[in-house]
PASEBA-1860 file (N, C-alpha, C; in nm, 3 decimals):
! residues 126
1> MAVVFSMR> 6.128/4.497/20.787/6.050/4.596/20.716/6.140/4.683/20.630 ~ 6.256/4.711/20.676/6.347/4.798/20.603/6.389/4.731/20.473 ~ 6.400/4.598/20.472/6.438/4.527/20.351/6.327/4.536/20.247 ~ 6.203/4.520/20.288/6.090/4.528/20.197/6.081/4.668/20.138 ~ 6.100/4.771/20.222/6.094/4.907/20.175/6.201/4.934/20.070 ~ 6.323/4.885/20.093/6.432/4.908/19.997/6.409/4.829/19.869 ~ 6.345/4.711/19.876/6.317/4.633/19.756/6.211/4.703/19.670 ~ 6.111/4.762/19.734/6.009/4.835/19.660/6.069/4.956/19.590
9> RLCAPAAT> 6.160/5.023/19.652/6.225/5.138/19.590/6.307/5.095/19.469 ~ 6.368/4.976/19.474/6.447/4.926/19.362/6.357/4.880/19.248 ~ 6.245/4.819/19.281/6.155/4.766/19.178/6.075/4.875/19.110 ~ 6.036/4.977/19.180/5.952/5.081/19.122/6.019/5.153/19.005 ~ 6.143/5.199/19.015/6.203/5.265/18.899/6.224/5.170/18.782 ~ 6.251/5.045/18.807/6.272/4.949/18.698/6.141/4.919/18.626 ~ 6.029/4.919/18.696/5.899/4.889/18.636/5.842/5.008/18.561 ~ 5.885/5.129/18.592/5.830/5.250/18.530/5.848/5.250/18.378
17> PLWLAVLL> 5.966/5.220/18.321/5.978/5.219/18.175/5.887/5.114/18.110 ~ 5.868/5.001/18.176/5.780/4.898/18.121/5.636/4.948/18.117 ~ 5.586/5.012/18.222/5.450/5.066/18.221/5.435/5.180/18.121 ~ 5.536/5.261/18.107/5.530/5.368/18.008/5.524/5.311/17.865 ~ 5.601/5.206/17.840/5.601/5.144/17.708/5.464/5.081/17.679 ~ 5.404/5.014/17.778/5.272/4.954/17.760/5.167/5.062/17.736 ~ 5.175/5.171/17.812/5.081/5.281/17.795/5.096/5.344/17.656 ~ 5.218/5.366/17.612/5.244/5.424/17.481/5.190/5.333/17.370
25> LAVVAAGW> 5.214/5.203/17.379/5.161/5.109/17.282/5.008/5.108/17.280 ~ 4.945/5.120/17.395/4.798/5.122/17.401/4.743/5.247/17.334 ~ 4.808/5.364/17.357/4.764/5.488/17.296/4.780/5.481/17.144 ~ 4.893/5.430/17.096/4.917/5.419/16.951/4.817/5.322/16.890 ~ 4.793/5.210/16.953/4.698/5.112/16.898/4.557/5.170/16.896 ~ 4.519/5.246/16.996/4.385/5.307/16.998/4.372/5.410/16.887 ~ 4.478/5.480/16.856/4.476/5.579/16.747/4.460/5.514/16.612 ~ 4.507/5.392/16.595/4.495/5.323/16.466/4.359/5.258/16.447
33> QTTDLVAQ> 4.283/5.244/16.552/4.153/5.178/16.542/4.056/5.270/16.470 ~ 3.994/5.222/16.363/3.889/5.298/16.294/3.772/5.206/16.268 ~ 3.657/5.264/16.249/3.539/5.184/16.218/3.507/5.188/16.070 ~ 3.579/5.271/15.991/3.554/5.279/15.848/3.611/5.158/15.776 ~ 3.538/5.112/15.677/3.591/5.010/15.589/3.680/5.080/15.487 ~ 3.770/5.007/15.425/3.863/5.067/15.331/3.788/5.137/15.218 ~ 3.678/5.078/15.169/3.604/5.137/15.059/3.530/5.264/15.101 ~ 3.513/5.286/15.230/3.440/5.403/15.278/3.534/5.518/15.311
41> RPTAPGPG> 3.662/5.496/15.311/3.756/5.602/15.341/3.768/5.697/15.224 ~ 3.785/5.826/15.252/3.801/5.919/15.140/3.930/5.892/15.066 ~ 3.932/5.928/14.939/4.051/5.908/14.859/4.158/6.006/14.902 ~ 4.280/5.978/14.863/4.391/6.065/14.898/4.372/6.200/14.832 ~ 4.407/6.307/14.904/4.388/6.439/14.844/4.473/6.456/14.718 ~ 4.414/6.517/14.618/4.484/6.539/14.492/4.478/6.686/14.457 ~ 4.490/6.716/14.330/4.487/6.857/14.290/4.352/6.923/14.312 ~ 4.246/6.848/14.320/4.114/6.905/14.346/4.011/6.796/14.352
49> PLWISESP> 3.895/6.824/14.412/3.792/6.722/14.420/3.731/6.696/14.282 ~ 3.717/6.571/14.250/3.659/6.530/14.122/3.518/6.476/14.146 ~ 3.430/6.510/14.055/3.296/6.454/14.053/3.291/6.364/13.929 ~ 3.255/6.237/13.948/3.257/6.141/13.838/3.121/6.076/13.826 ~ 3.072/6.070/13.701/2.944/6.005/13.674/2.962/5.914/13.554 ~ 2.897/5.800/13.557/2.906/5.708/13.441/2.768/5.653/13.412 ~ 2.747/5.626/13.283/2.618/5.570/13.240/2.641/5.486/13.116 ~ 2.551/5.389/13.090/2.568/5.303/12.974/2.540/5.380/12.843
57> LDEGRRLL> 2.618/5.349/12.740/2.594/5.404/12.606/2.526/5.300/12.519 ~ 2.593/5.189/12.498/2.540/5.078/12.421/2.610/4.952/12.470 ~ 2.595/4.844/12.398/2.653/4.716/12.439/2.804/4.727/12.458 ~ 2.849/4.713/12.582/2.993/4.710/12.610/3.058/4.847/12.624 ~ 2.986/4.955/12.600/3.046/5.088/12.614/2.973/5.169/12.719 ~ 3.049/5.256/12.786/2.993/5.343/12.889/3.044/5.484/12.868 ~ 2.964/5.580/12.915/3.002/5.721/12.911/3.052/5.758/13.049 ~ 3.167/5.823/13.056/3.227/5.864/13.182/3.243/6.016/13.178
65> LVVDQEAR> 3.183/6.085/13.274/3.193/6.230/13.285/3.273/6.262/13.410 ~ 3.381/6.339/13.394/3.467/6.378/13.506/3.469/6.529/13.514 ~ 3.435/6.582/13.631/3.435/6.727/13.652/3.528/6.761/13.768 ~ 3.624/6.848/13.740/3.713/6.899/13.844/3.646/7.023/13.900 ~ 3.596/7.014/14.023/3.515/7.122/14.080/3.596/7.247/14.110 ~ 3.722/7.231/14.148/3.803/7.349/14.178/3.847/7.421/14.052 ~ 3.892/7.348/13.951/3.942/7.408/13.829/3.829/7.439/13.731 ~ 3.708/7.386/13.758/3.590/7.403/13.671/3.619/7.356/13.529
73> HAAVYHVD> 3.671/7.235/13.520/3.694/7.168/13.392/3.610/7.041/13.387 ~ 3.568/7.004/13.268/3.492/6.882/13.249/3.554/6.801/13.135 ~ 3.548/6.671/13.147/3.598/6.580/13.044/3.498/6.468/13.025 ~ 3.477/6.429/12.899/3.386/6.321/12.864/3.467/6.210/12.798 ~ 3.450/6.087/12.848/3.522/5.972/12.795/3.423/5.864/12.753 ~ 3.464/5.783/12.657/3.394/5.658/12.625/3.482/5.545/12.675 ~ 3.422/5.454/12.749/3.493/5.337/12.802/3.442/5.215/12.729 ~ 3.532/5.146/12.660/3.496/5.024/12.587/3.553/4.907/12.664
81> AVAGTLTL> 3.467/4.833/12.734/3.511/4.721/12.816/3.565/4.606/12.733 ~ 3.507/4.585/12.615/3.551/4.474/12.529/3.693/4.500/12.478 ~ 3.717/4.618/12.424/3.849/4.652/12.371/3.946/4.694/12.481 ~ 3.893/4.729/12.598/3.978/4.772/12.708/4.037/4.911/12.684 ~ 3.955/5.001/12.625/4.006/5.134/12.593/3.927/5.242/12.665 ~ 3.994/5.352/12.688/3.935/5.473/12.744/3.968/5.584/12.645 ~ 3.865/5.642/12.581/3.885/5.741/12.477/3.829/5.875/12.520 ~ 3.913/5.980/12.520/3.867/6.114/12.551/3.786/6.167/12.433
89> KSCRNLHW> 3.662/6.208/12.459/3.575/6.258/12.353/3.564/6.410/12.355 ~ 3.567/6.470/12.473/3.553/6.614/12.483/3.610/6.661/12.617 ~ 3.663/6.784/12.614/3.718/6.842/12.736/3.707/6.993/12.725 ~ 3.670/7.060/12.835/3.663/7.207/12.827/3.663/7.270/12.965 ~ 3.700/7.397/12.965/3.692/7.480/13.083/3.549/7.531/13.093 ~ 3.486/7.514/13.208/3.346/7.552/13.226/3.326/7.695/13.274 ~ 3.434/7.767/13.299/3.422/7.900/13.357/3.328/7.990/13.277 ~ 3.351/8.002/13.148/3.268/8.093/13.067/3.127/8.039/13.048
97> DLTLDDFN> 3.112/7.908/13.045/2.977/7.850/13.035/2.892/7.893/13.155 ~ 2.955/7.891/13.273/2.881/7.918/13.396/2.858/8.066/13.420 ~ 2.914/8.153/13.337/2.888/8.297/13.350/2.771/8.343/13.263 ~ 2.722/8.257/13.172/2.609/8.293/13.088/2.480/8.302/13.170 ~ 2.397/8.401/13.139/2.267/8.410/13.204/2.175/8.300/13.154 ~ 2.176/8.278/13.021/2.098/8.168/12.965/2.153/8.131/12.828 ~ 2.131/8.006/12.793/2.168/7.955/12.662/2.081/7.833/12.636 ~ 1.984/7.850/12.547/1.895/7.741/12.510/1.888/7.738/12.358
105> AQEPKPDS> 1.888/7.622/12.303/1.882/7.609/12.158/1.738/7.601/12.108 ~ 1.642/7.588/12.195/1.503/7.574/12.153/1.410/7.644/12.251 ~ 1.291/7.666/12.209/1.189/7.728/12.293/1.135/7.624/12.392 ~ 1.091/7.664/12.506/1.086/7.800/12.557/1.222/7.840/12.616 ~ 1.269/7.953/12.574/1.394/8.009/12.625/1.364/8.077/12.760 ~ 1.465/8.096/12.843/1.441/8.157/12.975/1.371/8.292/12.969 ~ 1.405/8.377/12.871/1.337/8.506/12.861/1.187/8.488/12.834 ~ 1.152/8.392/12.747/1.011/8.366/12.718/0.937/8.319/12.842
113> LRNMLQLP> 0.999/8.230/12.918/0.936/8.181/13.041/0.919/8.294/13.142 ~ 1.021/8.376/13.155/1.015/8.489/13.248/0.901/8.584/13.208 ~ 0.890/8.613/13.078/0.782/8.702/13.031/0.644/8.641/13.055 ~ 0.630/8.510/13.034/0.500/8.444/13.059/0.462/8.452/13.206 ~ 0.559/8.440/13.294/0.530/8.444/13.437/0.498/8.585/13.485 ~ 0.547/8.685/13.413/0.523/8.824/13.454/0.394/8.881/13.395 ~ 0.329/8.812/13.303/0.204/8.860/13.246/0.094/8.855/13.351 ~ 0.002/8.955/13.347/-0.110/8.945/13.442/-0.201/8.830/13.401
121> PAAGSR> -0.270/8.769/13.499/-0.358/8.657/13.466/-0.468/8.703/13.370 ~ -0.503/8.618/13.276/-0.610/8.649/13.180/-0.745/8.651/13.250 ~ -0.830/8.736/13.203/-0.965/8.749/13.264/-1.042/8.619/13.244 ~ -1.105/8.571/13.346/-1.186/8.449/13.339/-1.103/8.322/13.343 ~ -0.973/8.331/13.379/-0.890/8.210/13.385/-0.903/8.138/13.518 ~ -0.977/8.198/13.610/-0.993/8.135/13.742/-1.093/8.032/13.733
END
């Protein structure tokens, strides 16, 4: 019995690093497991979140609108798939645009709508 006891004492310390290594590998492998597909993962962080919208213009061309939400800048591009070009058409800081109370080029303007809503109901309109 004394021989078995001494053999167990010799084997236990030698097996400990092996079990620790297996446990460490299992924890690292579990950390790498994800259920997201590559296309569903968020993009790498950049200078700010971008909002991008695209729509068709005409045959072979598309309109691309890019808005930097943090910097409040917008850019408009034309994408020509046939020629393989991306052309910047307009770019601006939206800060001052977004401080306006209203800006309409045609009627009904916001003030007109507000005034119509504040008028008392006409007699007999029920």
